[in-house]
PAMI-219571 format. One record per residue (C-alpha): x, y, z negated. Coordinates in steps of 0.2 Angstrom, whole numbers, plus 5000, padded with zeros to 4 digits. Layout:
XYZ...
END
This chain:
500050005000500650185004501250284990501550484986503450434989503050365006502050525010503550635007504650525017503650565033504450675046503050785045503450825027505150855028505051035023503950995008504451024990504050924975503651054962503050944948502450764944504050654948503350524938501850494948502650464964502250284964500350324965499350234978498750344993497250285003496650455010497150625014495850765012495750945014494751045000494851234999493251244987493651334970492951184961494151054969493750924956492050894963492550854981493950714977494050544973495450414966497050384977496650544988497950664993497150844992497750975003497251155000497751345004497151394986495951514996494751584983495851514969496451634955498251634951498051634932499051494924497451444914496551404930497951294937498251204921496451154920496251114938497850994936497050904921495350884931496250804946497250694935495650624925494950604943496550494947496950604962498550534970499350714973498950894977499850974991499751164992500151275006501051424998501051595006499551695011498451654996499551594983501351634982501851524968501051414955501251474937502751374929501651334913500451254924501751154933502351094915500551024913500650924930502350854924501550794907500150714918501250644930500250724944501250764960501150944965501950974982502351134991501951135009502551275022501251385027501651365045501251175044499551135050498651025039497950915053499750865056499950805038498250715037498550635054500350575049499850505033498250415040499250345054500450275041498950205031498250115046500050045050500349985033498649895033498949815049500649745042499849695027498449605036499549525048500549455033498949405024498449305040500149225042500149175023498249105025498948995038500448945027499348905013498248785024499848705030500348685011498848585007499148465022501048425017500948424998501048264990500748314972499848464963501548524957502148534975500748624980500848754966502748774969502448814988500948934983502149024970503449034984502249114997501449244985503049294975502349254958502349104947500649004950499848874939498248784935497248814920496248654916495448574902496748514890498248614897499048764887498948934897500649044899500949184886501349304900500049424908499049324921497749364934496349234935495549154951494149024948494048874959492548894970491748714967490348674955491348514949492948624945492148764936493248744921494848754933495648924936497148964947498249074936499449214944500849264932500749444937500149604928499349664944499149614962498849734977497349684988498149585001498949484987497249464979496449404995497949264997497749214979495749194981496149094997497348984987496048954975494848894988496148784996496648714980494848664975494648574993496348484990495848434972494148364978494848274993496148194981494748144969493848074985495247974990495647914974493747854971493747784989495447684986494747624968493147564977494147464989495147384976493647344965492847264979494247144982494647114964492947084960492746944973494346874966493646874948492046804953492846654962492046714978493646744987493646675005495546615007495546655026496846735036495846895037495646895018497446865015497847015027496747125018497647085002499347115010498647295015498347324997500147274991499647094986500546944992499346784991500746674988501546764972501046764954500346914946499746954928497847004924497747144912496047174902495847344892494247374882493447544881492647614865491047664876490847524889490047584905488147594905487147524920486447694924488047794923488847704937490847704939491047884937490847924919492148034911492847904899493247794912494047914924495147974910495647784906495947754925497047904927498147864912498347684917498847734935500047864929500847744916500947584926501447674943501847544957501647404945499747424946499047344962497047324960495847384947494047364943492747374930492047234918490847224904491947294891493047404901494247384915495347244923496847264933498047154944499847194940501547154945502547054931503047174916504647144906503947104889504947234880504147364890502347324887501947434871502847584878501947584895500347584886500747704871499847854880498247744883498147674865498447854859497047914868495947754865496547684847495047564844495247494862496047304865497347264878497647084883498847024897498946854904500346754908500946764928499646664938498946634956497546734963496446574963496746564943496146734939494246714938494346594923495646694915494646844915493146764908494246694894494946864891493246944889492646824876494446834867494347034866493147044851494546934841495947044844496447204834496347374843497747484847498847374855499247244869499047074865499946924875498646804880499846654877499946714859498146694857497846514860496846494844495446614849495446534866495146364858493846434846492946504861492846344870492146244855490446154859489046294854487746154848489146094836489646264829488046334827487646184817489246224806488746404805486946364798487646254785488846384779488946554783486946574786486746524768487746664761486546814762487446904749488847014757489847014741490046824743490446834760491846964757492446854743492546694754493446784768494746854755494946674749495146604767496446744772497646694756497446504759496246484744497346554731496146644719497446764710497946834727496046844732495646934717497147064719496547094737494847124731495347224717494447124704494747004689495246824692493746774681492546864693493346774709493046604699491246654695490946694713491746534720490546434708489146524716489746494734490046314731488346294723487546374739488646264751488446104741490346064740492046124733493046254743494646154746495946174759495046074772493446144769494146334769494946284786493146234794492446394786493746504795493446404811491546444810491846614806493046644821491846564832490346684825491346834828491446784847489646784847489246944837489947074849488447124860488647124879488547264889488147274908489447334921
END
C-alpha cells in the first residue's frame, strides 16, 4: 500500500517540503482530495491526502492547531498546503502540534497545479494495486499447488508460511495457541468450525488478508479430502478384514491380488490385535463416532507401517499387524492406553490369515477377563481361553450349585478373597481388613450354604466357576 513517504518520492513532489509530522510518513494513502472549505474536517476521510490553498483560512495559530487536531482525529494521511498567495507560512506553534500528533504537513510550491499532484498520487496507487493484485493472483495459484503436493499438514503449513511471509499454524481442539499476536481466519467448513488458521502477525495488509482467507479455504478442502481419503481407505480395509474374520474369504487369485494391493501377503503370518473401547459403537451411530475416530488416529500414528488392516468389532476395534518385537509392545501403545486407561488390548501370536476368524472370536470372549490399561499376549492367557471353551451346560450347573446360592455380597467378597490367597484365612482377613474370627464365621456360613467344606479342591472349582461366570456377565454390544 502507498504511504505518505511514497508520495514525497514522486517526481511531481520533488520541490515539496515536509514541515512537520515526520513520525507519520508511514501512514497509508488511498486517495488524494482537494478541499478549500474553511471547515476542512467535514470533507475528509481516513487515509486521504488533503490538498488546500488555505483560501478563506485565517492565519491565527489557534485555528491551525485545532485544524491539525481535527484532521488527526479523522485519521487523515497528510495535509499538503500550497503556501504563497493566501498563506505565506504556518505558525510554528501549530506545526509543533502537528509534530506531536505525527500528522505530516507538507508545503507545496504555489506554482504546482494540484491536478498534477492528485494525478501522480492516483496513478501510483493504481500501479501499486495492480502489482498487489498480480501478486495475490500468483500466490493463490501457489496456494492451490501447495495443497496438491503437500504430503502432511505440517508440509502445507510450512509452504503457507513461506508464501505469506509470516509463521502460520492451525488452531484446533486440544492444541495450544502461540503467545505472539495473531490474526485469525476460520476454516469455512461446517465440520471444521472449531479450527482456525493462525497467522503470527500484529497486522496484515489487504492483499495478505485475502491470501490468508484463501489459505483457510484451501486448508479446509485439504483437511476434508484427507478425512474422506482416510475414511474410504478404512472402509476398504474393514471390508477385507471383516470377510477374513467372518471366515467368508474366498481364497482366489483375485482375492489374493486384492490383499497384496493392501500390503498383505497371503503366504505370510500376521498378528491380530484386539482393542476394546470404553464406549462401544452403538448400531445407530455407525463407524463415525468421535471416540472411534480418536482411537483409530492414535493407533494409526503409533503403529505406522506395522498396521495393515483395521475394522470394528462388538467391543471396539480389530487390526491386522506385521510382527511386533515384544519389548516394543507397551511403548507402542502407551499413548492409546493413556487416552483410554480402561481399554483392554490383546495381541495374538503370528498366524495365517485362515486362522484369524476363530482367533478373534476367542479374543472377544477373553477381553472381559483381562486387566485394562495394557496390552496382553494372547499366549499368556491360555487359562481364560480354556475357561471360555468349557461346556456351558456343565458350568451353568456348577454356578447354580455354588455362586448362585451366595446372594449376600459380603459372603461373595469373602469367598473371592479366600480364593485369591489360596485358602489362607489370615491373609484373607488382612485383605478384607477384618478380624480372623470374622473370616472364620463367614466361612462357616458359606460352607453351610454350599453343603461342603472350602478345601483346596473345592476352592479351585469355585474359582473356575467364577472365571467362567465373568465371561458371560459382560453385556454384548452390536457393532
